[in-house]
N, C-alpha and C positions, 0 to 999 in steps of 0.2 A: 145295534151291532156296528153301524157306520160311525157313531160317535166313539165307541171303544176303539175301532180301528184307527180313526183319526188321532186319538190320544196316544195310542201305542206307537204309530208311525212317527208322530211329531217328536216323541221322546227319543226314539232310536236315531232319527235324522240328526237331532241335536247332539247326540254322542259323537257323531262324525264331524260336525261343523265347529264345535268349540275349539278354542285356541290350543288347549292342552293336547288335543288329538293331533293337531298339526305338528307339534313337537315330537310326539310319540311316533307319528308316521315318518318324519324326517330321520329320526334315529333308527327306525326299523329299516328304512331303505338304505341308509348308510351301512348298517350292519350286514344287510343282504349283499350289497355290492362288495363289501370286504370279504365275505365268505366266498364269493365268486371270483375273487382276485381281480375285480374290476376297479383298479386304483383311481382312474379318472372319475367314475361315477361315485365312488366312496368319498372322494375329496369334494365333489360338487354337493352331495347331499349333506355332508358334515358342515360345509361352509354355509349352506343355506339355513340349516338348523341353528347354527351358532348365531348367524345374523338375526334370525327370528327371535331367538332367546334374548339377545342383547337389546333388540328393539322393544320387546315386551318388558324388559327390566328397566330400561333407562327412559324411554319416552312415556309421557303421561297419556298413553292411548286410552286407557280405561277411564280416566277422569274426563277426558274430552268427550268420549262417546256417551258415558253415563250422564255427564253433566248436561249434555244437549237434550236428553230426555227429561231430566228432572227440572230443567228450566222452563218447561212448558206450563207447569202448574206450581204456583207458589204456596207456601204454608199459609193456612188460614188462621189469623189471630182471633177473629170474632166471627164465627159462622152465623149465617142467617137462621131464622126460625126453622125448625125441622121437626117432623113427626117421627122420624126413625133414623137409625144409624145402620148402615150396611157395611160389614167388615168382611173383606175377602180373605179366604184361607191362605196359608203359606207361611204364617209366622209361628205356627205350632210345631212341636217336635213329637210326632206320634210314637216313634220307636223309643226315644229317650224316656217318654212318659211311661210306656209299658215296661221298660227295663228297670226303672227305678221306683215305679209306682208313685210318682210325684209329677205333677204337671210341669212340663218343660216347654220353653219357648225357643225358637230358632233365630237365625240372623234377621228375619223380618218381623220379629216379635213386637216392634213398635205398633204394628197394625192392631194387635190385641190390647196393648196398653192404652193407646189413644182412644180406641173404641170404648173401652171400659170407662175412661175418664169422661168422655162425651155423654155416656149413658148416665153416669152418676151426677153430672152437671144438669141433666134434664131427665128426671125420673119419669116423666110422662111419655117420653119417647121410647119406642121399642129398640132393642139391639138385636139385629139379625146377623148371625154369622153364617157364611156359606162356604163349605169346604168339606169334601169327603176324603178320598185317597188319591191325590193327584200324582205323586211321584211313583215311578215303577217299583221302588222299594217298599212303598206303602200298600201295594196290592195284596189283598189277603190278610191285612192286619185286622185284629179283632175289634179295634176301635177306629173311628173316623176322626178327621181333624176337628169336626164340630164337638165331639165328645171331649177332646182335650181342651178346646176353647172354653167349653162350659165350665170345666174345672178351674181354669185360669180366671174367668170372669167371676165365678163364685168366690174365689180366694181374694179377689180385689174388691169385693163388696157389692157386686151387681146382683140384685135379687133375681131368683129364677123366673118369677112372673114377668120380668122385663125382657127375657131372652126368647128369641125365635131361632131355632137351629135347623140348618139345612145340611143333611149328612151325605148326600149322594153325588155331588158334583165332583168332576175330575179335572176341570180346566175352567178358564174364564168364561167361555161360552155357556157352559153348564151352570156356572155361578149365576149368570144373568137369567137364563131360562127357568131354572128351577126355583130361584128366589121369587120370580114373578108369579109363581103358583102359590106362594105363601102370603104375599101382601099385595096391595093395590099398586101396580107399577107407575101410577100417575101421581102418587103422593110426593110431598116435599121431603127428600131424604138426603143425608150426607153419605157419600161413597168414600169409604176409607180403604186405601191400599197404599203400597209403596209408591213413591213419587215417580220412579222410573217406569212403573207398570200402569200408571194412570191413563195414559193415552189409549192403550189397548183395552183396558177395562171399561173406560167410559164409552168408547166406540161400540164395544160388544153389548153393553147394557142398553145403549140407545137403539141398536139394531134389534134388540129383544123386546122393545116396546116401552122402555122406561123414559119418562118425559120431563121429570123435574128433579134431576140429581145435581147436587153441588159437590164438586170434587174436593176431597179433604186429603191431600197427599201427606204422607208421613214417611219415615224411614229413608231420609235423604242420606245417600252414601258417597256421592262424588266429592272429592277434595279439590281445593284450588290447584290447577295443573302446575306441576313443577318437575323439572328434569332431575333425575337422581336414581339411585338403586332402589327398586321396589317391585321385584318380580311378582311376588305373591299377591300383593294388594292390587297392582295394575292388572294382572291377569284375571283376578276375580272380578274386578269391576268391568273389564272389557268383555268377559264372558256374559255377565248379566246384560250388558248393553246389546251385544250381538244377538243374544237369545230374544231380547225384547223387540229389536228391529225386525228380526225374522218373524216373530209372532205377529207384529203389526201388519207386515206385508201379507202373510198367509191369511190372517183373519179378515183383512180388508178384501182380498181377492176372492175369498170363499163366502163372504157375507156372514161370517160368524160373529 
């Protein structure tokens, strides 16, 4: 129950903290001030919202923030010997798969593609995918992230006997804890997740008792910082970075 409450509260808090919510709040306060005929307050909130919008559009805030996370772990050209590959969920699209009855990947789909490639390159290593229903929109879905991942791995040529699937985890902490119940956490494994997420993932796995993991970051998203008009891209990357920094802070403080 505590883990469910933590997962739910963290998702709800993030809805308030993300940059898009700041813009929506600024517009709402400006509209409220206008309806109350408070011209000074309406001008203040409109100006602040406009400045925020321009800042998010012109400054490479997202690339700076996300790039600082991704720079902590570099792509691995030749990984060391490994007995298994652990792929964290988040790259699969549960609802898209159910809607079209065809396995769908999401923005972090590189996790699945690289995981499959590593498994095919080393058929003696197991491929452990860990992921249930992490997003609020996935709660109650008839399939888990692991179900979708299995379909994707099979389509890419990974044999079923090589797969180990963990269906119940809802966040990174549970990825680490529940995976440790399926395989020996002291073995030599590659940990595959998005580069921006690797710091939190590795810390969480180590606190759960994993002792011999090699980070294998994928899904690099930050671009070389440059000034220019790019509201959607910069806001998306800033959102990812802020969510991850907040996650690192909370996970470290709570020992998760």
